[in-house]
C-alpha positions as CSV (number, residue, x, y, z in Angstrom):
1,M,59.1,122.0,102.0
2,T,61.4,119.2,101.8
3,V,65.2,119.0,102.5
4,F,67.7,116.8,100.5
5,S,71.2,116.5,101.8
6,R,72.9,113.9,99.7
7,N,74.8,111.7,102.7
8,F,75.7,108.2,103.8
9,I,73.6,106.4,106.0
10,P,76.8,105.9,107.1
11,V,77.4,104.0,104.3
12,L,77.5,107.4,102.5
13,S,74.5,106.7,100.3
14,L,72.5,110.2,99.7
15,V,70.2,110.5,102.4
16,L,67.3,112.2,101.8
17,L,65.7,113.6,105.2
18,V,62.2,115.2,104.7
19,A,61.2,117.6,107.3
20,A,58.0,117.3,108.6
21,S,57.5,120.8,106.6
22,G,57.8,119.5,103.2
23,T,61.5,120.0,103.1
24,L,63.4,116.8,101.8
25,A,67.0,116.2,102.9
26,F,69.5,114.8,101.2
27,S,72.3,113.4,102.6
28,A,75.2,111.1,100.4
29,S,77.6,109.2,101.4
30,L,80.5,111.1,99.8
31,H,79.0,110.2,96.3
32,N,81.9,109.1,93.7
33,R,81.9,110.5,92.7
34,F,78.8,109.3,92.0
35,A,81.1,108.9,89.6
36,V,79.3,108.1,87.1
37,G,78.2,111.1,85.6
38,G,81.2,111.8,88.3
39,I,79.3,113.2,91.1
40,H,82.0,113.1,93.7
41,T,80.3,113.1,96.8
42,S,77.3,107.8,103.1
43,S,77.7,104.8,105.6
44,S,76.8,104.1,109.5
45,S,76.7,100.9,111.8
46,T,73.2,100.0,112.4
47,T,71.2,97.2,111.8
48,T,68.9,97.7,108.6
49,R,65.5,97.0,108.5
50,R,63.6,95.4,105.5
51,S,60.7,97.7,104.3
52,T,57.4,96.4,104.7
53,T,57.0,97.9,101.1
54,S,57.5,96.8,97.7
55,L,60.9,96.8,97.8
56,W,61.4,97.7,93.9
57,A,59.0,100.8,92.9
58,K,57.9,99.5,90.0
59,A,56.2,101.8,86.8
60,A,54.1,100.6,84.6
61,K,55.3,100.7,81.2
62,K,53.5,101.9,78.4
63,K,54.3,101.2,74.5
64,K,57.1,103.1,72.9
65,T,56.3,105.1,69.6
66,K,58.9,106.8,68.0
67,T,58.0,108.9,64.9
68,K,61.2,110.7,63.5
69,N,60.9,113.9,62.1
70,K,64.3,114.3,59.9
71,S,63.4,117.6,58.6
72,A,63.1,119.6,62.2
73,A,65.6,121.9,63.0
74,A,64.8,122.8,66.2
75,P,65.7,120.3,69.0
76,A,62.7,119.6,71.2
77,G,65.5,118.1,74.1
78,I,68.3,115.9,74.1
79,K,66.7,113.6,71.4
80,G,66.3,116.3,69.4
81,F,70.0,116.7,68.1
82,G,70.3,114.2,65.5
83,G,71.6,110.9,65.2
84,A,75.1,110.7,63.6
85,S,77.3,111.3,66.7
86,T,77.5,110.4,70.3
87,T,77.9,114.0,71.9
88,T,76.7,117.4,70.6
89,A,76.4,121.0,72.0
90,A,73.9,121.5,74.5
91,S,73.1,125.1,73.5
92,S,74.3,127.2,70.8
93,S,74.7,129.9,73.5
94,S,76.2,127.9,76.1
95,S,79.6,126.7,76.7
96,N,79.5,124.3,74.4
97,V,78.9,121.2,76.8
98,A,79.3,117.8,74.8
99,T,76.1,116.2,75.5
100,D,76.0,112.3,76.1
101,R,74.6,110.7,73.0
102,S,76.3,107.1,73.4
103,K,74.1,104.1,72.6
104,P,73.9,103.4,76.8
105,A,72.7,107.2,77.7
106,L,70.1,106.8,74.3
107,A,68.6,103.8,75.6
108,F,68.5,105.3,78.8
109,Y,66.8,108.1,77.7
110,D,64.0,105.8,76.0
111,Y,63.9,104.2,79.4
112,M,63.0,107.9,81.4
113,E,60.1,108.6,78.1
114,E,58.7,104.9,78.8
115,Q,57.6,105.9,82.7
116,Q,54.2,106.3,82.5
117,H,54.3,109.4,84.6
118,G,55.8,111.5,82.4
119,A,59.9,111.1,83.5
120,G,60.8,112.0,80.1
121,G,59.6,115.5,80.2
122,N,63.4,116.2,82.3
123,L,65.2,115.8,79.1
124,K,63.1,119.3,77.7
125,R,65.3,120.5,80.5
126,A,68.7,118.6,81.2
127,A,70.7,115.8,79.9
128,L,73.8,113.7,80.6
129,G,77.0,116.0,79.5
130,Y,80.6,116.1,79.6
131,F,82.9,118.8,81.5
132,G,86.0,117.9,80.4
133,S,86.4,114.2,81.1
134,L,83.5,114.1,83.4
135,R,80.3,113.3,82.9
136,G,77.4,114.9,85.0
137,V,74.0,116.6,84.4
138,V,74.1,119.4,82.2
139,A,70.5,121.9,81.2
140,M,69.4,121.8,78.3
141,R,67.8,125.7,78.6
142,D,67.7,128.4,81.1
143,L,65.7,127.8,84.3
144,K,64.3,130.3,87.2
145,K,65.3,130.2,90.6
146,G,62.2,127.6,91.9
147,D,62.0,125.9,88.7
148,A,62.2,121.8,89.0
149,I,65.5,120.9,86.9
150,I,65.0,117.4,87.6
151,D,61.5,115.8,88.6
152,I,61.5,112.0,89.1
153,P,58.6,109.8,89.6
154,Y,58.8,108.0,93.0
155,E,57.8,104.9,91.1
156,M,60.6,104.8,88.8
157,A,62.7,105.1,91.9
158,I,64.2,101.6,93.4
159,N,63.1,101.6,96.9
160,L,65.5,99.1,98.6
161,G,64.4,99.3,102.1
162,Q,64.1,101.4,105.3
163,E,66.9,103.3,106.1
164,G,69.5,101.6,108.4
165,G,73.5,101.6,109.3
166,D,74.3,98.6,107.6
167,P,75.1,99.2,103.7
168,T,75.4,95.2,102.6
169,L,71.7,94.4,103.4
170,P,70.2,96.9,100.7
171,A,73.9,95.9,98.3
172,L,72.8,92.0,98.5
173,E,69.2,93.3,97.0
174,L,70.6,95.3,94.8
175,L,73.2,93.1,93.4
176,K,70.4,90.6,92.9
177,D,68.3,92.4,90.8
178,Y,71.8,94.0,88.9
179,C,72.4,90.3,88.0
180,Q,69.0,89.8,87.1
181,Q,68.3,92.6,84.8
182,Q,71.4,91.7,82.8
183,Q,71.2,88.5,82.6
184,Q,67.4,89.4,80.7
185,Q,68.5,89.9,76.6
186,Q,65.0,90.5,75.8
187,P,64.5,93.6,74.3
188,D,61.2,94.2,75.7
189,N,61.5,96.7,78.6
190,N,58.6,94.8,80.4
191,N,60.8,91.8,80.9
192,N,64.4,93.6,82.0
193,P,62.8,97.5,82.8
194,R,65.7,98.8,84.5
195,K,68.8,97.4,82.8
196,A,68.9,100.9,80.5
197,Y,69.6,103.0,84.0
198,Y,72.3,99.9,85.8
199,D,73.9,100.2,82.5
200,M,74.9,103.6,83.4
201,L,76.1,102.6,86.4
202,P,79.8,102.9,87.3
203,P,81.5,99.4,86.2
204,F,82.4,96.9,88.2
205,R,86.4,97.1,89.2
206,G,86.3,101.0,87.2
207,D,88.0,103.8,88.9
208,D,85.2,105.5,90.4
209,S,84.7,102.3,93.3
210,L,88.1,101.6,93.6
211,G,89.0,105.1,94.5
212,S,87.1,104.2,97.9
213,T,89.2,103.0,100.6
214,D,87.1,99.5,100.3
215,F,89.2,98.8,97.8
216,F,92.9,100.4,98.7
217,S,95.7,98.6,99.0
218,D,97.4,98.0,102.9
219,A,99.9,100.3,101.8
220,A,97.4,102.5,101.1
221,L,95.1,102.5,104.1
222,E,98.4,103.0,106.3
223,A,99.3,105.5,104.5
224,L,96.3,107.6,105.1
225,Q,97.5,108.3,108.7
226,S,93.9,108.0,110.0
227,P,93.5,104.9,112.8
228,T,89.3,105.8,112.4
229,V,88.9,105.8,108.7
230,V,91.4,102.6,108.9
231,D,89.1,101.0,111.1
232,E,85.8,101.8,109.7
233,T,87.1,100.5,106.8
234,L,88.3,97.3,107.7
235,K,84.9,96.5,109.6
236,R,82.9,97.6,106.5
237,R,85.0,94.6,104.5
238,Q,84.7,92.2,107.1
239,R,81.0,92.7,107.1
240,C,80.9,92.4,103.6
241,Q,82.3,89.2,103.5
242,M,80.0,88.0,106.6
243,R,77.0,89.0,104.1
244,F,78.6,87.2,101.4
245,D,79.0,83.7,103.2
246,Q,75.6,84.1,104.8
247,D,73.4,85.0,102.0
248,I,74.9,84.2,99.2
249,D,75.1,80.3,97.7
250,E,74.7,78.6,94.5
251,S,70.8,79.8,94.2
252,F,71.9,83.5,93.6
253,P,71.8,85.1,90.5
254,R,74.9,84.7,88.4
255,W,77.1,87.7,87.2
256,I,76.9,89.3,83.9
257,D,78.9,86.8,82.1
258,G,77.2,83.8,83.7
259,T,80.2,83.2,86.5
260,P,79.4,83.0,90.2
261,V,79.3,86.5,91.6
262,T,82.1,87.0,94.3
263,S,82.5,89.1,97.4
264,E,84.1,91.6,95.5
265,H,81.1,92.0,93.2
266,L,79.0,92.6,96.9
267,Q,81.7,95.1,97.8
268,W,81.2,97.1,94.6
269,A,77.5,97.1,95.3
270,V,78.6,98.5,98.9
271,W,80.0,101.3,97.4
272,L,77.1,102.0,94.9
273,I,75.0,101.9,97.8
274,T,77.3,104.8,100.4
275,S,77.6,106.7,96.9
276,R,74.4,106.7,95.3
277,V,71.7,106.0,97.5
278,L,69.6,108.7,98.9
279,T,67.5,108.1,102.0
280,V,64.1,109.6,101.5
281,Q,61.5,110.5,104.4
282,G,58.3,108.2,103.8
283,D,54.6,109.8,104.8
284,S,54.8,112.1,107.6
285,S,52.2,109.6,109.2
286,E,54.8,106.7,109.3
287,G,57.8,108.4,110.3
288,K,59.8,106.0,108.3
289,S,62.5,107.1,105.7
290,Y,63.8,104.5,102.7
291,R,66.9,103.8,101.0
292,L,66.3,104.6,97.0
293,L,68.2,105.1,93.7
294,I,66.7,107.5,91.9
295,P,67.9,107.2,88.0
296,F,69.1,110.6,87.0
297,L,69.1,112.6,90.0
298,D,71.9,110.2,90.9
299,M,73.8,111.1,88.3
300,C,74.3,114.9,89.2
301,N,78.0,115.7,90.5
302,H,78.8,117.4,94.2
303,D,79.6,120.9,94.4
304,R,79.6,121.8,98.5
305,S,78.2,125.8,97.4
306,S,75.9,124.1,95.1
307,P,72.2,126.6,95.5
308,H,70.3,123.9,94.5
309,I,67.9,121.9,97.0
310,L,66.5,118.2,96.8
311,S,63.1,118.0,97.3
312,G,60.6,114.8,97.9
313,R,59.1,112.4,99.8
314,A,59.0,108.2,99.2
315,V,55.4,107.8,98.5
316,P,53.4,106.3,95.8
317,G,52.1,109.3,93.4
318,G,55.5,111.8,94.9
319,S,57.7,113.4,93.1
320,L,62.1,113.3,94.0
321,K,63.0,116.7,92.5
322,V,66.0,118.9,92.3
323,V,64.6,122.3,92.3
324,A,66.9,125.3,91.2
325,G,67.8,127.1,94.2
326,A,69.4,130.0,92.0
327,P,68.8,130.9,88.2
328,V,70.3,128.6,85.5
329,K,71.6,129.1,82.3
330,A,71.9,126.3,78.8
331,G,74.9,124.9,79.4
332,E,75.1,124.7,83.0
333,Q,76.2,121.8,84.9
334,I,74.2,121.0,87.9
335,N,76.1,120.0,90.6
336,I,74.6,118.9,94.5
337,A,75.9,119.1,97.6
338,Y,76.7,115.7,99.1
339,G,77.0,114.8,102.7
340,G,74.6,117.6,102.8
341,G,77.7,119.9,102.7
342,V,78.7,118.8,105.9
343,A,80.4,116.0,105.3
344,G,84.6,115.9,105.7
345,N,87.1,114.3,103.2
346,D,87.5,111.3,105.8
347,R,83.4,110.2,104.6
348,F,84.1,111.2,100.8
349,L,87.3,109.3,100.7
350,Q,85.5,106.0,102.2
351,D,82.0,106.4,100.9
352,Y,82.2,107.9,97.4
353,G,86.0,107.5,96.3
354,F,87.4,110.8,96.0
355,L,88.5,114.2,97.9
356,D,86.1,117.4,97.8
357,S,88.7,120.0,96.7
358,D,87.1,122.5,98.7
359,A,89.1,123.5,102.0
360,K,86.1,123.0,103.9
361,A,86.3,119.3,103.5
362,N,89.9,118.8,105.4
363,D,88.6,121.8,108.0
364,I,85.8,119.7,109.0
365,V,88.4,116.6,109.9
366,A,90.8,119.1,111.7
367,L,88.0,120.4,113.7
368,Q,87.0,116.8,114.9
369,L,90.7,115.8,115.4
370,L,90.4,118.7,117.7
371,G,87.8,118.2,119.3
372,K,85.8,120.8,118.3
373,R,83.1,119.3,115.9
374,R,80.9,116.3,116.7
375,I,81.2,113.3,114.2
376,L,78.3,113.8,112.0
377,E,77.7,110.0,110.6
378,G,79.7,106.7,110.3
379,A,81.4,105.1,113.5
380,G,81.2,107.7,116.9
381,A,78.2,109.8,115.1
382,G,77.0,112.3,117.2
383,R,79.6,112.4,119.3
384,I,82.7,113.7,120.1
385,M,86.2,111.9,119.2
386,A,87.7,110.0,122.1
387,E,90.5,112.1,123.6
388,A,92.4,108.4,123.5
389,D,91.4,108.1,119.6
390,R,92.5,111.9,118.5
391,E,95.9,111.7,120.2
392,A,96.2,108.5,118.4
393,A,95.6,110.1,114.8
394,L,97.9,113.5,115.5
395,K,100.8,111.1,116.9
396,L,100.3,109.3,113.5
397,L,99.6,112.6,111.7
398,R,103.7,114.1,113.2
399,S,105.0,110.8,111.8
400,T,105.9,112.9,108.5
401,T,105.9,115.9,107.7
402,M,104.0,118.2,105.2
403,D,107.2,118.4,103.0
404,Q,108.0,114.8,103.3
405,D,104.2,114.3,102.2
406,R,105.0,116.5,98.9
407,V,108.0,113.9,98.0
408,L,106.1,110.9,98.7
409,L,102.9,112.3,96.5
410,E,105.5,112.6,93.9
411,E,106.5,109.3,94.2
412,A,103.3,107.6,94.5
413,K,102.2,108.2,90.7
414,E,101.8,104.3,89.7
415,D,99.4,104.0,93.1
416,P,96.3,106.2,93.2
417,G,94.8,104.7,96.2
418,L,98.5,105.8,97.7
419,R,98.0,109.5,96.2
420,S,94.6,109.7,97.3
421,A,95.6,108.8,100.5
422,I,98.4,111.4,100.6
423,Q,97.0,113.7,99.3
424,F,94.1,113.5,102.4
425,R,96.7,113.5,105.1
426,L,98.4,116.2,103.5
427,G,95.1,118.0,103.4
428,V,94.1,117.6,106.9
429,K,97.7,118.6,108.2
430,Q,97.6,121.9,106.3
431,A,93.8,122.4,107.8
432,L,94.9,121.4,111.4
433,S,97.8,124.1,110.5
434,K,95.1,126.6,109.7
435,Q,93.3,125.7,113.2
436,I,96.6,126.4,115.3
437,V,97.4,129.5,114.0
438,M,93.9,130.7,114.3
439,Q,93.9,129.9,118.1
């Protein structure tokens, strides 16, 4: 069995760690939210090695043939709800979740159906839907425990090379392909097969990416009252600039509007890696893991208590799945646990660009600051935080009271980054207070 844990490679990318038993462990860096669909859910500091396998896992295309039956009353899946509006209810008996039937979403559904290995079958079980203003994955029908909710062929995934701690290398490859795909205007998907997927990613300079500390102002970084998070953020920015200076020149593909790409574009691509990439083990005989972008699966939002299981291996002919860990009702949102369910809000804010509302996310940070829990990823991974670092962080946190933080939070309405920073430190202080009372 395989275990997935959406976690970051210090880059908060979803890391799929597959156990020898077959369980795939997905670990997602605090995925925005993957927040395209809002996954609020990776990052490290080692050197990334290029995969010896083909960088892009390509699937052969089959010709698209559409037949429309306007008189059909019963929908066969997401595309059976008619074409008049851009949203529709997932089920008449559900909570009336609006499915996404916008032009980009429909193009993405077509892209899934064109996959030679049968990705289109997913649309009978799940689709993109809106839960309030947040987009995520919605069940289209009832499913039993053990059923595959999402089943993506490996050939549809984008292989960004072997697992490593430097997110700028896979980000460089992603940005290059993204620009090439977006520049191709031909409607034939054989020429730009991944454009429909790339069009669904969170946009450059969008609110989702700007929630990451990589894009915080100096004032917002200082407001975190977390020397460790600030130091790691600044080092990642520096690494990104070095990668840009070293590997991007006039020969690099142009941005969508024809202008040269900038270091800020690369920063955006790094955030996509930390928030969306899943690290998945390859063949059990080779002992290697690969960083994959897995269309549709990476659009699941975060829920630390999600019972669903990520399963699969990065091998030709393989499947990358979200398996129901409990019965699912039509209209229910399909969430997964980013960071394997063990990442704290220090990682979520850096890698995913949002704060996990579950109190455990702050408890994890508090326990690290008290020397009662090892750092699981990022700087110092695998170790107890050094006493000097803990003392420095606690001293900064004591520089304002929780009451003062609440007042400052009300005053920071115009700066989302500043608000997130104050919310982060306030949550950590509340968790520390709880730990001290429990002692």
